[in-house]
Each structure stands twice: as structure tokens, then as C-alpha cells.
VEXDREN-2710 file (C-alpha; in Angstrom, 1 decimal):
% VEXDREN-2710
k/r/px/py/pz
1/MET/-46.6/140.8/80.9
2/THR/-44.1/141.3/77.7
3/GLU/-43.7/144.3/75.8
4/CYS/-44.4/142.3/72.3
5/VAL/-48.0/141.1/73.1
6/THR/-49.7/138.8/71.0
7/VAL/-52.3/136.4/71.0
8/LYS/-49.6/133.3/71.5
9/THR/-47.9/135.4/74.6
10/VAL/-51.8/135.7/76.1
11/LEU/-53.0/132.2/75.9
12/LYS/-50.0/131.1/76.7
13/ARG/-49.8/133.2/80.1
14/GLY/-53.4/132.4/80.5
15/ALA/-52.8/128.6/80.5
16/LEU/-49.9/128.6/82.7
17/VAL/-52.2/130.7/85.4
18/ALA/-54.6/128.0/85.1
19/ALA/-52.3/125.4/85.4
20/ALA/-50.6/127.1/88.4
21/ASN/-54.4/126.8/90.0
22/TRP/-54.7/123.6/88.6
23/GLN/-57.3/123.2/91.9
24/VAL/-60.2/125.6/90.3
25/THR/-59.8/123.2/87.1
26/ALA/-60.9/120.1/89.4
27/ILE/-63.6/121.9/90.9
28/GLN/-65.1/123.2/88.1
29/PHE/-64.8/119.7/86.5
30/VAL/-66.5/117.9/89.6
31/ALA/-69.5/121.1/89.9
32/ASP/-69.8/120.5/86.0
33/THR/-70.8/117.0/86.3
34/THR/-72.3/117.6/89.3
35/PHE/-74.7/119.8/87.6
36/LYS/-75.1/117.6/84.4
37/MET/-76.2/114.5/86.8
38/LEU/-78.6/116.4/88.7
39/LEU/-80.0/117.2/85.1
40/SER/-80.4/113.3/84.4
41/VAL/-82.6/113.1/86.9
42/PRO/-85.4/115.0/85.7
43/LEU/-84.8/114.0/82.0
44/VAL/-85.1/110.3/82.8
45/GLY/-88.2/110.8/84.6
46/GLY/-89.8/112.8/81.5
47/VAL/-89.0/110.3/79.6
48/MET/-91.0/107.4/81.9
49/LEU/-93.7/109.6/82.4
50/VAL/-94.2/109.6/78.8
51/VAL/-94.3/105.9/78.8
52/LEU/-96.5/105.6/81.7
53/VAL/-99.0/108.4/80.4
54/LEU/-99.4/106.2/76.7
55/GLY/-98.5/103.1/78.2
56/ARG/-96.1/102.4/75.2
57/GLU/-93.0/101.2/75.6
58/LEU/-89.7/102.9/75.3
59/PRO/-89.0/101.5/71.6
60/GLU/-92.2/103.4/70.6
61/VAL/-91.1/106.3/71.9
62/PHE/-87.7/106.7/70.5
63/THR/-88.4/105.8/66.6
64/SER/-85.7/106.2/64.1
65/ASP/-87.4/109.3/62.8
66/LEU/-86.0/112.1/65.4
67/ARG/-89.3/114.4/64.2
68/GLY/-91.6/111.6/65.0
69/SER/-90.0/110.8/68.2
70/MET/-89.8/114.7/69.3
71/THR/-93.2/114.9/67.9
72/PHE/-94.9/112.3/69.4
73/VAL/-93.3/112.7/72.8
74/ALA/-94.2/117.2/72.7
75/THR/-98.0/115.8/71.8
76/ALA/-98.1/113.1/74.7
77/LEU/-97.1/115.8/77.0
78/TRP/-99.3/118.4/75.8
79/ALA/-102.1/116.6/75.9
80/GLU/-101.6/115.6/79.8
81/PRO/-101.3/119.7/81.5
82/VAL/-100.9/117.9/85.1
83/ALA/-97.9/115.5/83.8
84/LEU/-96.3/118.2/81.3
85/ALA/-96.6/120.5/84.5
86/SER/-94.7/118.1/86.7
87/PHE/-92.1/117.4/84.3
88/LEU/-91.4/121.3/83.8
89/LEU/-91.4/121.6/87.2
90/ALA/-88.8/119.0/88.1
91/PHE/-86.8/120.2/85.5
92/SER/-86.9/124.0/86.8
93/LEU/-86.1/123.5/89.9
94/VAL/-83.0/121.1/89.3
95/GLY/-81.8/123.6/86.8
96/LEU/-81.5/126.5/88.8
97/ALA/-80.6/124.5/92.0
98/GLY/-77.8/123.2/90.0
99/SER/-77.0/126.5/87.8
100/ALA/-76.9/128.5/91.4
101/LEU/-74.2/125.8/92.7
102/LEU/-72.1/126.7/89.5
103/PHE/-72.7/130.6/90.0
104/LEU/-71.6/130.5/93.8
105/LEU/-68.4/128.6/92.6
106/LYS/-67.5/130.3/89.5
107/GLY/-66.8/133.4/91.9
108/GLY/-64.2/131.5/93.8
109/THR/-62.6/130.5/90.8
110/VAL/-62.3/134.1/88.8
111/ALA/-61.0/135.3/91.7
112/VAL/-58.4/133.4/92.4
113/LEU/-57.2/133.1/88.9
114/ALA/-57.6/137.0/88.6
115/ARG/-55.1/137.0/92.1
116/GLY/-53.2/135.0/90.0
117/GLU/-52.7/136.6/87.0
118/ARG/-51.9/139.5/89.0
119/ASP/-49.3/138.0/90.8
120/ALA/-47.4/135.9/88.5
121/ASP/-44.1/137.0/87.2
122/PRO/-43.5/137.2/83.2
123/VAL/-43.9/133.5/82.9
124/GLU/-44.9/133.2/79.7
125/ASP/-41.1/134.6/78.2
126/PRO/-39.1/131.7/77.6
127/PRO/-37.7/129.8/78.9
128/LEU/-40.2/128.3/80.9
129/ARG/-38.6/128.1/84.9
130/LEU/-40.6/126.6/87.8
131/LYS/-39.6/129.5/90.0
132/PRO/-41.5/132.0/88.3
133/PHE/-44.4/129.5/87.5
134/TRP/-45.2/129.1/91.0
135/THR/-45.8/132.8/91.4
136/ALA/-48.9/132.4/89.4
137/ALA/-50.0/129.7/92.2
138/ARG/-52.4/131.4/94.5
139/PHE/-55.1/128.9/95.3
140/SER/-55.7/128.5/99.0
141/ILE/-59.3/127.3/100.4
142/GLU/-59.6/130.6/101.9
143/ARG/-59.2/132.5/98.8
144/PHE/-62.0/130.3/96.8
145/GLU/-64.5/130.6/100.0
146/ALA/-63.8/134.3/100.0
147/GLY/-64.2/134.6/96.3
148/CYS/-67.5/132.5/96.7
149/ARG/-68.9/134.8/99.4
150/ASP/-68.1/137.8/98.1
151/TYR/-69.7/137.9/94.5
152/MET/-72.4/135.5/95.4
153/ARG/-75.0/137.6/94.9
154/ARG/-74.0/139.7/92.2
155/TYR/-72.8/136.3/90.1
156/LEU/-76.3/134.9/90.6
157/ARG/-77.9/138.3/89.4
158/LEU/-76.1/137.7/86.6
159/GLY/-76.4/134.2/85.7
160/LEU/-80.1/134.4/86.0
161/SER/-79.7/137.5/83.2
162/LEU/-78.0/134.9/81.2
163/ILE/-81.1/131.9/82.2
164/VAL/-83.3/134.0/81.3
165/LEU/-81.6/134.9/77.8
166/TYR/-80.9/130.9/77.1
167/VAL/-84.8/130.7/77.3
168/LEU/-85.7/133.3/75.5
169/SER/-83.3/132.2/72.6
170/GLY/-84.4/128.9/73.1
171/GLY/-88.0/129.9/72.6
172/ALA/-87.2/131.7/69.4
173/TYR/-85.7/128.4/68.3
174/LEU/-88.6/126.4/68.7
175/GLY/-91.0/129.1/67.5
176/LEU/-89.1/129.1/64.2
177/LEU/-89.0/124.8/64.4
178/TRP/-93.0/125.0/64.8
179/SER/-93.5/127.4/62.1
180/SER/-91.7/126.3/59.3
181/TYR/-92.9/122.6/60.0
182/ALA/-96.7/124.0/60.1
183/SER/-95.7/125.8/56.7
184/MET/-93.7/123.1/55.2
185/GLY/-95.8/120.2/56.2
186/ASP/-94.3/116.8/54.8
187/ARG/-91.1/118.7/52.4
188/GLN/-89.0/116.5/55.4
189/LEU/-85.7/117.9/53.8
190/SER/-87.0/121.2/53.9
191/TRP/-87.8/121.2/57.3
192/THR/-84.3/119.7/58.3
193/ALA/-82.3/122.3/55.9
194/VAL/-84.7/125.3/58.1
195/ALA/-83.9/123.1/61.5
196/GLY/-79.8/122.5/60.7
197/MET/-79.6/126.5/59.7
198/GLY/-81.2/127.4/62.9
199/SER/-79.2/125.3/65.3
200/LEU/-76.0/126.5/63.8
201/LEU/-77.2/130.0/64.5
202/LEU/-78.4/129.4/68.3
203/ALA/-74.6/127.7/68.7
204/GLY/-73.5/130.8/67.4
205/TRP/-75.2/133.6/69.2
206/ILE/-74.7/131.0/72.2
207/THR/-71.3/131.7/71.9
208/LEU/-71.0/134.9/71.8
209/VAL/-73.3/135.5/74.8
210/ASN/-71.2/133.4/76.7
211/PHE/-67.9/135.2/75.6
212/PHE/-69.4/137.9/76.6
213/TYR/-70.7/136.1/80.3
214/LEU/-67.7/135.2/80.9
215/LEU/-66.2/138.8/80.1
216/VAL/-68.6/140.8/82.7
217/GLN/-67.5/137.9/85.4
218/MET/-64.1/139.0/84.7
219/ILE/-64.8/142.5/85.3
220/VAL/-67.0/142.4/88.2
221/VAL/-64.2/140.3/89.9
222/VAL/-61.3/142.7/88.8
223/ASP/-62.8/145.8/89.3
224/ASN/-65.4/144.8/92.6
225/CYS/-68.1/146.8/90.5
226/SER/-72.1/145.6/90.0
227/VAL/-73.1/143.3/86.6
228/HIS/-74.6/146.9/85.4
229/ALA/-70.6/148.4/85.3
230/ALA/-69.2/145.4/84.6
231/GLY/-71.4/145.2/81.0
232/ARG/-70.6/148.5/80.4
233/ARG/-66.8/148.0/80.6
234/VAL/-66.9/145.0/78.5
235/PHE/-67.6/146.8/75.2
236/ALA/-64.8/149.1/76.6
237/PHE/-62.7/146.6/76.9
238/LEU/-63.5/144.8/73.1
239/ARG/-63.0/148.0/71.7
240/GLY/-59.8/148.9/73.4
241/GLU/-58.4/145.6/72.2
242/PRO/-60.4/144.3/69.6
243/ARG/-57.7/141.9/68.1
244/LEU/-56.4/140.1/70.7
245/SER/-59.9/139.7/72.3
246/PHE/-61.7/138.2/69.4
247/GLY/-58.0/136.3/68.6
248/VAL/-58.2/134.5/71.7
249/PHE/-61.7/134.0/71.6
250/GLY/-61.0/132.4/67.7
251/VAL/-58.6/130.5/69.2
252/VAL/-60.0/128.8/71.9
253/LEU/-62.9/128.7/70.2
254/LEU/-60.9/126.2/67.5
255/LEU/-59.3/124.0/70.1
256/VAL/-62.8/123.3/71.8
257/ALA/-63.9/122.7/68.0
258/GLY/-60.7/120.2/67.6
259/ALA/-61.0/118.8/71.3
260/THR/-64.9/117.8/70.7
261/LEU/-63.7/115.8/67.3
262/VAL/-61.2/114.1/68.8
263/SER/-63.7/113.2/71.3
264/LEU/-66.0/112.0/69.5
265/ILE/-63.8/109.7/67.2
266/ALA/-62.5/108.0/70.2
267/THR/-65.6/107.8/71.7
268/THR/-66.8/106.1/67.8
269/SER/-63.3/103.9/68.2
270/LEU/-64.4/102.9/71.8
271/GLY/-68.0/101.9/70.9
272/VAL/-66.6/99.4/68.1
273/ILE/-63.9/97.9/70.2
274/ALA/-67.1/97.2/72.7
275/PHE/-68.6/95.0/70.2
276/VAL/-65.6/92.6/70.2
277/PRO/-65.9/89.5/72.6
278/LEU/-63.9/90.3/76.2
279/ALA/-61.8/92.9/74.7
280/GLY/-65.3/94.8/75.2
281/LEU/-64.8/94.4/79.3
282/ALA/-61.4/96.5/78.6
283/VAL/-63.9/99.3/77.0
284/ILE/-65.5/100.3/80.2
285/PRO/-62.7/102.0/82.1
286/LEU/-61.0/103.2/79.2
287/GLN/-64.8/105.1/78.5
288/LEU/-64.9/106.4/82.0
289/LEU/-60.8/107.8/81.5
290/ALA/-61.9/109.1/78.6
291/TRP/-65.0/110.9/80.2
292/LEU/-62.0/112.1/83.0
293/PHE/-59.9/113.4/80.4
294/ARG/-62.3/115.3/78.3
295/GLY/-63.7/116.8/80.8
296/LEU/-60.6/117.7/82.5
297/VAL/-59.4/119.2/78.7
298/PHE/-62.8/121.5/78.2
299/GLN/-62.5/123.3/81.7
300/TYR/-59.0/123.8/81.6
301/LEU/-59.1/125.2/77.6
302/GLU/-62.0/127.4/79.3
303/LEU/-60.3/128.8/82.6
304/SER/-56.8/129.2/80.5
305/ALA/-59.2/131.4/78.3
306/LEU/-60.3/133.2/81.0
307/GLY/-56.1/133.6/82.2
308/ALA/-55.8/135.4/78.6
309/TYR/-58.6/138.0/78.7
310/LEU/-57.6/138.8/82.5
311/ALA/-54.2/139.3/81.1
312/LEU/-55.8/141.5/78.9
313/TYR/-57.9/143.7/80.5
314/ARG/-55.2/144.2/83.0
315/ARG/-52.9/145.7/80.2
316/HIS/-56.0/147.7/78.8
317/SER/-57.1/149.1/82.6
318/SER/-55.3/151.9/83.7
319/PRO/-53.7/151.2/87.1
320/ALA/-55.7/154.4/88.6
321/ALA/-59.3/152.8/87.6
322/ALA/-62.5/153.8/89.5
323/THR/-64.1/151.4/91.0
324/ASP/-67.9/150.9/91.0
325/PRO/-68.8/148.8/94.5
326/GLY/-72.3/148.1/92.9
327/PRO/-74.5/146.5/95.0
328/GLY/-73.8/143.4/97.4
329/ALA/-70.3/144.2/97.0
END
């Protein structure tokens, strides 16, 4: 890497490494889309289950009052333990199976990007030339498959820990909503404010958890160490490179927020056009293209951030760093 290391240079290096290994972006996009499609099956089934249990029509379930709809559906399932258990079991099985697929593929993704970042010439130094750029291209089916296989156990262990943390965080959030609902009664405005504040805190907490999770994934591969050892080294890394690591985190977070805003504006605009006769037919392919572009952009931003963290961690680590093989190596 260049001697003058800034947030801009490490992000540029990470973005170029991710671009050179564009195949992993496509793989991650397909895996993420498959996971979401799998999750939609039990969700739709849950809605239909509520409709069948209550003998109601769909418009009765989805009212303009979100609070009333949530209470209505939750009360219906709670009153039918068998229906509730069936829904939770189906959702849990699909969620765990889809998550295992994502964890498995992420090992190959991180392994490819780590190798590409390590072997790449100083591609972040201008001017950009194709010959140095292609030194970062290290994707191959064999390398990707080897990464999936070598880190499968550790990534599954780490992913299950993440799921448990998600469940605990969601439980704490629902507990806050339930307690505020019980104490505030009919004060809709106050309950909405508490729910909004709780949602913001939950989103911030989940973002930090995902940041820490990504760094642990990275260190497991780079140092070929156990999950526990990687967790300890994350804190040492953040203490050694606080300005650059959190700088990359902040810039990527702003880019994701900007991309989300643009996506919402584009989706709203296409929704308005859909009501125009004949012109609405052209919206379907445009919506598919927008969905495809949005998914690829978000995956690319995540992998660019990973490439930047890989560059920073290589700069932080000494060449003679000890290796802790850990379980499952």
C-alpha cells in the first residue's frame, strides 16, 4: 500500500479489489436473494394461517392502523398455540437453513478477497492501469470452494452466535414495545415516539454488531485462527487503527444510506408511473432492473468495505504475527 494511508486510499483499494473479483459480488447477490425468497414462503404462509384461523379476509388483517394490525395478528396466533408453534417452527427452519448457506458462501468470499488484497499491486495509486488492477483478480472456483470448506465450521459457529444476538436484541426491543404499550394505554402518539426511538436504537446496535461481525470474519481467514481468538484481535485492531477503521465504517454507512434513499425515490417514481395506462407495462422490466442494480450495489459496497478493512488489518499486523489454528482449522 501507499505510505500516505487515508480513508480515501484504503476505500479505493478495497473497491478495486472487489471490482477485480466481481464474481464474488454476483455470488453473494444470488445467495442473498435466495435467502430472502426462502424467508418469504413461511411469512406468506403465516399470513394465510392467520386468515384461515380467524376466518377473515386479508383487508381485515391489514388495516391502516399498523399498531392495530400487529396486535390483531399477534393475538390471533397467541390464541392458537398450535398455529403459533407451526409458524415459528417453519420460519426458524427456513431461516436457519438459509443462514447456513450464507455463512458457508461467505467463507469463500472472504478467502478470495483476502488473497486478492494481499497479492494486489498498489492499485490505489494513480493513474489507474489495467495491469496492476488485474493483479488483484484472484477468484477461481477452486479457491472459492476451498475457502467455503476450510472455514465452514468456524463461520457456522460465528453465524449462530450472531443469530442468538439478533434474537436477544429483538426480544429486548419487543419487550420495550410491550411494556410501553401496557403503560401508555391509549396514548397513541407517546407509544409511536417510543417505538420510533427504540427502532433507531435497535438499528444502530445491529449496525455495530454487523461491523464487529465482519471484522471477526475477516480475521478468522487472514490469521487462520479460532472465532474466540479473532474476537480478541478485533479489539486490538480497532485500538491500533481507530481513525481509519471507523472512518471507513462511517463513509460506507453514508454511502449505504444514500443508496437506500435513491432506491426509495426510484421505487416511488416507478410506482407513480405504474398507474399510467400502457406506460405502466414498461414499469415491470424497469423495476426488475432497479432491483437487480440495487442488490448488486449493496453487495459491492459491503465487499468494498471488507477489502478496505483487509488492507488496514494487513497494515496493522506484523509479518511475524502468531497463528492460532483453533478448532476446525
